[in-house]
C-alpha positions as CSV (number, residue, x, y, z in Angstrom):
1,X,55.2,-4.7,56.4
2,X,57.7,-4.8,59.2
3,X,57.7,-2.5,62.2
4,X,60.3,-2.0,64.8
5,X,59.9,-0.8,68.2
6,X,62.1,2.2,69.1
7,X,64.1,0.7,71.9
8,X,65.7,-2.5,70.6
9,X,64.9,-2.7,66.9
10,X,62.9,-6.0,67.1
11,X,60.1,-6.9,64.7
12,X,56.7,-6.5,66.5
13,X,54.3,-7.1,63.5
14,X,53.7,-10.8,64.2
15,X,53.2,-10.2,67.9
16,X,50.7,-7.5,67.2
17,X,48.8,-9.6,64.7
18,X,48.9,-12.6,67.1
19,X,47.6,-10.3,69.9
20,X,44.8,-9.1,67.7
21,X,43.9,-12.8,67.0
22,X,44.0,-13.6,70.7
23,X,41.7,-10.6,71.4
24,X,39.4,-11.8,68.7
25,X,39.3,-15.2,70.2
26,X,38.5,-13.7,73.6
27,X,35.6,-11.7,72.1
28,X,34.3,-14.9,70.4
29,X,34.6,-16.8,73.6
30,X,32.6,-14.1,75.4
31,X,30.0,-14.2,72.6
32,X,29.8,-17.9,72.8
33,X,29.2,-17.7,76.6
34,X,26.5,-15.2,76.0
35,X,24.9,-17.3,73.4
36,X,24.9,-20.3,75.7
37,X,23.1,-18.3,78.3
38,X,20.6,-17.1,75.8
39,X,20.1,-20.6,74.5
40,X,19.5,-22.0,78.0
41,X,16.9,-19.2,78.6
42,X,15.2,-19.9,75.2
43,X,15.0,-23.7,76.0
44,X,13.4,-23.0,79.3
45,X,11.0,-20.4,77.8
46,X,10.0,-22.8,75.0
47,X,9.4,-25.6,77.4
48,X,7.2,-23.4,79.6
49,X,5.2,-22.2,76.6
50,X,4.8,-25.8,75.4
51,X,3.5,-26.9,78.8
52,X,1.1,-23.9,78.9
53,X,-0.2,-24.6,75.4
54,X,-0.8,-28.2,76.2
55,X,-2.6,-27.4,79.5
56,X,-4.8,-24.8,77.9
57,X,-5.6,-27.0,74.9
58,X,-6.6,-29.8,77.2
59,X,-8.8,-27.4,79.1
60,X,-10.5,-26.4,75.9
61,X,-10.9,-30.0,74.8
62,X,-12.6,-30.7,78.1
63,X,-14.9,-27.8,77.7
64,X,-15.7,-28.9,74.1
65,X,-16.4,-32.5,75.2
66,X,-18.7,-31.3,77.9
67,X,-20.5,-28.9,75.5
68,X,-20.8,-31.7,72.9
69,X,-22.2,-34.1,75.4
70,X,-24.9,-31.6,76.4
71,X,-25.6,-30.8,72.7
72,X,-26.0,-34.4,71.8
73,X,-28.3,-35.1,74.7
74,X,-30.5,-32.1,74.3
75,X,-34.1,-32.9,73.4
76,X,-34.6,-31.8,69.8
77,X,-38.1,-33.1,69.3
78,X,-40.5,-30.9,67.4
79,X,-44.3,-31.2,67.4
80,X,-45.6,-32.1,64.0
81,X,-49.0,-31.4,62.5
82,X,-50.9,-34.0,64.4
83,X,-49.5,-32.8,67.8
84,X,-47.1,-35.7,68.3
85,X,-43.4,-35.0,68.9
86,X,-41.0,-36.0,66.1
87,X,-37.3,-36.5,66.8
88,X,-34.7,-35.6,64.2
89,X,-32.5,-38.3,62.6
90,X,-28.9,-38.8,63.7
91,X,-27.7,-37.1,60.5
92,X,-29.9,-34.1,61.2
93,X,-28.5,-34.0,64.8
94,X,-24.9,-34.1,63.5
95,X,-25.6,-31.1,61.3
96,X,-27.3,-29.2,64.1
97,X,-24.5,-30.0,66.6
98,X,-21.8,-29.0,64.1
99,X,-23.5,-25.6,63.4
100,X,-24.1,-25.0,67.1
101,X,-20.5,-25.8,67.8
102,X,-19.3,-23.2,65.4
103,X,-21.6,-20.6,67.0
104,X,-20.4,-21.7,70.5
105,X,-16.8,-21.3,69.4
106,X,-17.4,-17.8,67.9
107,X,-19.4,-16.1,70.5
108,X,-20.8,-18.7,72.9
109,X,-19.5,-20.7,75.8
110,X,-16.5,-22.1,73.9
111,X,-15.2,-18.8,72.6
112,X,-13.1,-17.8,75.5
113,X,-11.4,-21.2,76.0
114,X,-10.8,-21.5,72.3
115,X,-9.3,-18.0,72.1
116,X,-7.0,-18.9,75.1
117,X,-6.0,-22.2,73.5
118,X,-5.2,-20.4,70.2
119,X,-3.2,-17.7,72.0
120,X,-1.2,-20.2,73.9
121,X,-0.5,-22.1,70.7
122,X,0.7,-19.0,69.0
123,X,2.9,-18.1,72.0
124,X,4.4,-21.6,71.9
125,X,5.1,-21.2,68.1
126,X,6.8,-17.8,68.8
127,X,8.9,-19.4,71.5
128,X,9.9,-22.2,69.3
129,X,10.9,-19.8,66.5
130,X,13.0,-17.8,69.0
131,X,14.7,-21.0,70.2
132,X,15.5,-21.9,66.6
133,X,17.1,-18.5,66.1
134,X,19.1,-18.9,69.3
135,X,20.4,-22.3,68.1
136,X,21.4,-20.7,64.8
137,X,23.3,-17.9,66.5
138,X,25.0,-20.4,68.8
139,X,26.0,-22.6,65.8
140,X,27.4,-19.6,64.0
141,X,29.4,-18.4,67.0
142,X,30.6,-21.9,67.6
143,X,31.8,-22.2,64.0
144,X,33.7,-18.9,64.4
145,X,35.2,-20.2,67.7
146,X,36.4,-23.4,66.0
147,X,37.9,-21.4,63.1
148,X,39.7,-19.0,65.5
149,X,41.0,-22.0,67.6
150,X,42.3,-23.6,64.4
151,X,44.1,-20.4,63.4
152,X,45.5,-19.9,66.8
153,X,46.8,-23.5,66.9
154,X,48.4,-23.0,63.4
155,X,49.9,-19.7,64.5
156,X,51.3,-21.1,67.7
157,X,53.2,-23.9,65.8
């Protein structure tokens, strides 16, 4: 298909197609710039969420260690039939501490810090997934940019 402009009868089809390609390249460059900005923000956000998750997890682990130290050192002696105290075995104490820990994590003193740790971990996972999506969008736009550059180089020769 050949078109002529009305004034001098020259062919403008190739110029128009080339202009469209240049405009497409400009759009892709702008999209690439936007994706770079989004990628930078996603990297910063993921790093912040990672730090927060680590700090909250460490706080929970400190709470748990303190709770376990108290649980292990608690006097668990019971008075037997002759009136003398009898201490449970180490295996019995392990079982007691494990069941008490579950209760403490559900509704007791560890519940809040465990919930905060889990929430921070979930936030970090969400930020990591968002970062991965930003990387994929950037790579796709980068590939389109490379293809457009190759086409423009070939058309300019």
